[in-house]
N, C-alpha and C positions, 0 to 999 in steps of 0.2 A: 245715474249708468251702474248697471252690475258688470263688473269686471272677471277675469278668469281668477285674479286674486280673490276677489269676494267669495266665489267658488272654494276654493282653496282653504281661505280660512274659513267658510261654512264649515267643510268636510272636518277640518281640523278640528274646530272647537265641540262641534257635535259628537267626535269619537272623544273627547275630553270630558264630554259630558253635561255641556252645557245645555240649558232650555232653550226653547225657540226667540221666547222674549227675551233672553240674554244676549244670544247672536244676533238678534234683528236691531237690539239699540247698539251692541259694539260695531257691526258692521255695516249699519244703514242700509239693511234690506227689508222688505215688508214680510210679515210671516207667513202670508199667503205663498210668496215666493220660495222662502225656506221650506214649507212645508211639500212644495212640488221637487225643490232641490234634493230633500231627503228621500223622495221615493225614486228619483233618478240615481243618486249616490249612495244608496244603502249600503252596496256592496263595499264601495269604497271607504265606507264608514267603519264597516264590521272589520275589513283589512285594518283598516290603521288602528282602531281598538284593541285586535288581535296581538300588533305588532308591539302596542305600548305594553300591553300583559306579558308578552314575551321576553321584552327586556327587563320587568318589574321581576319576573319569577328568575331569570337569570341573576339579576342584584341579588335577591333575597338567597338564593342558593350559594353565592359567592359568600353572601355575609354568614351563612350558617358554617360554610366551608371554613372560613376563616376563624369564627368564634370556637368551632371545634379543634381546630388547631391550637388554637390558644389553650383550651382546656387541656387537651392532652398534653401540652408543654407543662404548664402546672401542675397536671397530674403525677408527671415522671417528676418532677422538682421535688413535690412534697413525698414522695414514694422513696427516693433518695434521702430526703430528709428524715424520714422515719425510720428507714433500714439503720442509721446512726444514732438512733436515739434509745434510752433507755426505756422501755415500756412503762415502766412503775410511777414514774412522776405524771402530775397532773397536765402540763404542758402536751404532752405526748398523746393523752385523751383529745385534746381540742385538735391535735394535728390529724388524730384518725378521724373526728368528725369531718373534720373540712375535707379530707380525701375522701370520705363517702359522699360529702356534699359535690363536689367537682364529679366524681362517678356518674352520680344522678342525675346532673347537670348535662355533664357529656352524651349521656344516653338519651335525654332527651332531646338535645340536639342533632344528634346523627339521625338521618332517615332508616326508616327498618328497610331490612334487606330480604327481599322475598326470593327464593329460589323456586324454580319451574321444575317439572319433570320434562322428558324430553318430547311428549307429547303436548304438554303445555306450552312450551316453546314455540313447537311448529305450528300449534294453532294461533299465536300471538304473531309469528312472522305472516302467516296468512290475513290475518287482522291489518297487520302494518301494511301489508302490500295491498289490500281493499282501499284503506284509507288514502294512500299515494294516489288511486285513482282518479 
């Protein structure tokens, strides 16, 4: 007997990317039934996929932000140390190289900032409004 729990499991597993064969095996429902459910629940599956992608993107954004904060702190510490050093000795050169590497890594970690003209900003607002409809 196919219960509502079977349908919920199907939607979740399908959104996670499982094949019909694997889902049929896991929840003990025939493949033809799953194909019918796919047509009927395609919007639910798409929504669940989108939610999972959104969560993933937020986690990645936080991870990148955290990494950028750590690199910024490291850069500040290296800069402070470099200010106190005599630039003629070899360890200072290594410190400069490390500072440049941290700067490069920091630059690649942070997202590029794009500034819009007033006209571009208004167009973006209009597009965002249309997407919300």
